[in-house]
C-alpha positions in Angstrom: 23.1 0.2 12.3 23.9 -2.2 9.7 21.5 -4.8 8.7 22.2 -8.3 10.3 21.5 -11.7 9.3 17.6 -12.1 9.5 16.0 -15.2 10.4 12.0 -15.2 10.5 9.0 -17.1 10.1 6.6 -14.0 9.8 7.2 -10.4 8.3 4.7 -8.4 9.8 4.3 -4.8 8.1 2.8 -1.6 9.1 1.1 0.2 6.0 1.2 4.2 6.2 4.9 5.0 5.7 6.1 1.3 5.1 4.1 -0.4 2.2 2.0 3.1 1.5 3.0 6.5 1.1 1.7 8.7 4.0 0.6 11.2 1.5 -1.9 8.6 0.2 -3.6 8.1 3.4 -3.6 11.9 4.4 -4.1 13.3 1.0 -6.5 10.8 -0.5 -7.9 8.6 1.9 -8.9 10.9 4.8 -10.2 13.5 2.6 -12.5 11.1 0.7 -14.0 9.7 3.9 -14.5 13.3 5.1 -16.2 14.3 2.1 -18.4 11.2 1.8 -19.2 10.6 5.5 -22.3 12.8 5.7 -23.8 10.8 2.5 -22.7 7.4 3.9 -24.5 8.1 7.2 -27.5 9.3 5.8 -27.9 6.3 3.6 -27.1 3.7 6.1 -28.3 5.6 9.3 -31.0 2.8 10.2 -28.7 -0.2 9.7 -27.5 -2.1 12.9 -23.8 -1.5 11.6 -24.1 2.1 11.5 -26.4 2.1 14.7 -23.3 0.6 16.5 -20.7 2.7 15.2 -22.8 5.8 16.4 -23.0 4.3 19.8 -19.4 3.7 20.2 -18.3 7.1 19.0 -20.4 8.7 21.4 -18.7 6.9 24.4 -15.5 8.9 23.6 -14.4 12.1 25.8 -13.8 13.8 22.3 -17.7 13.7 21.6 -18.5 15.5 24.5 -15.6 18.1 23.7 -17.2 18.3 20.3 -20.6 19.1 21.6 -19.3 21.7 23.9 -17.5 23.4 20.9 -20.6 23.8 18.9 -22.5 27.3 19.2 -25.9 25.6 18.9 -25.7 22.0 19.4 -28.5 20.1 17.5 -30.2 16.7 18.1 -28.6 13.5 17.3 -28.8 13.4 13.4 -26.4 12.0 10.8 -25.3 15.5 10.0 -24.2 15.8 13.8 -22.3 12.6 13.8 -20.7 13.5 10.1 -19.5 16.8 11.8 -18.0 14.7 14.7 -16.4 12.3 12.1 -14.8 15.4 10.4 -13.7 16.8 13.5 -11.9 13.4 14.4 -10.1 13.0 10.9 -8.9 16.6 11.2 -6.9 15.5 14.4 -6.2 12.3 13.0 -7.4 10.5 15.9 -7.3 6.7 15.5 -10.4 5.8 17.4 -11.5 2.1 16.4 -15.0 3.0 15.4 -14.0 5.8 13.5 -11.4 3.6 11.6 -14.2 1.0 11.1 -16.5 3.7 9.5 -13.7 4.9 7.3 -13.1 1.6 6.0 -16.9 1.1 5.0 -16.7 4.7 3.2 -13.6 3.6 1.3 -15.1 0.3 0.4 -17.6 2.3 -1.9 -14.6 4.4 -3.3 -12.7 1.2 -4.4 -15.9 -0.5 -5.6 -16.6 2.4 -7.9 -13.0 2.6 -9.0 -12.6 6.2 -7.5 -9.9 4.8 -5.2 -6.8 2.8 -6.0 -4.6 1.7 -3.1 -1.1 2.9 -3.2 2.0 0.8 -2.5 5.7 1.6 -3.3 7.2 -0.1 -6.3 9.5 -2.5 -4.3 6.3 -3.9 -2.4 4.9 -6.5 -5.0 8.3 -8.2 -5.4 9.2 -8.2 -1.8 5.9 -9.8 -1.1 6.6 -12.6 -3.8 10.2 -13.0 -2.9 9.1 -13.5 1.0 6.3 -16.0 -0.1 8.5 -17.9 -2.4 11.0 -18.5 0.7 8.1 -19.9 2.9 7.7 -16.7 5.0 4.1 -15.5 6.2 3.4 -12.0 5.6 1.1 -10.3 8.0 -0.3 -6.7 8.5 -0.7 -4.6 11.6 -2.1 -1.1 11.1 -4.3 1.3 13.0 -6.6 1.3 10.0 -9.3 -1.5 10.3 -8.6 -4.5 8.9 -11.4 -4.1 6.2 -9.5 -1.0 5.0 -6.1 -2.8 5.0 -7.6 -5.6 2.8 -9.1 -2.8 0.4 -5.8 -1.3 -0.1 -3.9 -4.4 -1.0 -6.9 -5.9 -2.9 -7.2 -2.8 -5.2 -3.8 -1.5 -5.3 -2.1 0.1 -8.2 0.0 -3.0 -8.8 -2.9 -5.3 -9.0 -4.5 -7.6 -6.3 -2.0 -8.2 -3.5 -4.3 -9.6 -0.9 -3.5 -13.4 -1.6 0.1 -12.6 -0.5 -1.2 -11.8 2.8 -1.9 -14.3 5.8 -3.2 -12.2 8.6 -4.2 -8.7 9.3 -4.5 -6.9 12.8 -5.9 -3.5 13.6 -6.4 -1.7 17.0 -8.8 -4.3 18.3 -5.7 -6.1 19.1 -4.4 -3.1 21.0 -2.3 0.1 20.7 0.6 0.0 18.3 2.9 1.4 20.8 2.2 -1.1 23.5 4.2 -4.2 23.8 1.2 -6.2 24.6 -0.1 -5.8 21.4 2.7 -7.5 19.8 2.6 -10.2 22.1 -1.0 -11.0 21.2 0.0 -10.9 17.6 2.7 -13.6 18.0 0.4 -15.7 19.9 -2.4 -15.3 17.1 0.3 -16.3 14.5 1.3 -19.3 16.7 4.9 -18.3 16.6 7.6 -17.2 18.8 8.1 -13.3 18.9 11.8 -13.5 17.9 10.8 -15.2 14.8 8.7 -12.2 13.7 10.2 -9.3 11.7 8.2 -6.2 12.1 8.5 -3.3 9.8 7.3 0.2 10.4 8.3 3.7 10.1 7.4 5.0 13.9 10.1 4.4 16.4 7.6 4.2 19.3 6.2 1.0 17.6 9.6 -0.6 16.9 10.3 -0.1 20.6 6.9 -1.8 21.5 7.6 -4.5 19.1 11.1 -5.0 20.2 10.2 -5.2 23.9 7.9 -8.0 23.1 10.8 -9.7 21.6 10.2 -9.2 18.0 13.1 -8.2 15.2 12.5 -4.5 14.3 13.4 -2.5 11.4 12.5 1.2 10.7 11.7 2.3 7.2 12.9 5.8 6.1 10.6 6.2 2.9 10.3 9.6 1.2 7.8 12.0 3.2 8.5 9.9 6.5 9.1 11.9 9.6 13.0 12.2 9.9 14.6 10.3 12.7 17.1 11.3 15.3 20.7 10.3 15.5 19.7 8.1 18.5 17.1 6.3 16.8 19.4 5.9 13.8 21.9 4.2 16.0 19.3 2.1 17.9 17.5 0.4 15.3 18.4 -0.7 11.8 17.0 2.0 9.3 16.6 1.2 5.6 15.0 3.0 2.6 13.0 0.3 1.1 12.5 -3.4 1.1 15.2 -4.5 -1.3 17.7 -5.1 1.4 15.3 -7.6 2.7 14.9 -10.1 0.0 17.4 -12.5 1.7 15.3 -13.2 4.8 15.7 -16.8 6.1 13.7 -19.2 7.7 15.1 -20.2 11.1 
């Protein structure tokens, strides 16, 4: 589909596959969290924050499955939970307490300079152009709000966090449920039809569209290929360059 005239007050962006490469998330961030989970849990085991994360993680059916998969289950220790965290990361499960824990681990990596958030080359210019035009920019990702902020604050293009007005994660709801986008619009105090959602996941685009939002799919290098039906159903772009002329309603 060709790009229509777009009128929006808010640009809502996904991160993975939209502003940031999938390979950075899967080949850098996830391995870093997996490698450092045990050490982080050991050092923070007695803190209220870590205790709450551990309690929340144990409520999921996946924890029971994990325990049953162990030949010799051992008592609840940081090593047991670290193993469960690795189990979840390997399966790319988007559980909210896991995302919270990953964000805390990544924060240490960004703080030491071991990690730098990847953003595509066109992202900083697009953010600046949209802000200059009077648009708000918000983020909706399965990664925790804390993790989102770290990527943009410590990005390879510098600190982009001041460009962003709001952040949403799975606390607002699943990304492929239309109710989540309705909640986001309410939180932003804007009608859904004045929000442009940018993502690489068709299921998310469908949910946002069903909530009344404008939707566009990103076909970045490394993103999953789209079907002919998806390409005919949604506007598909390769980068943000085509969106520099979004207008206010």
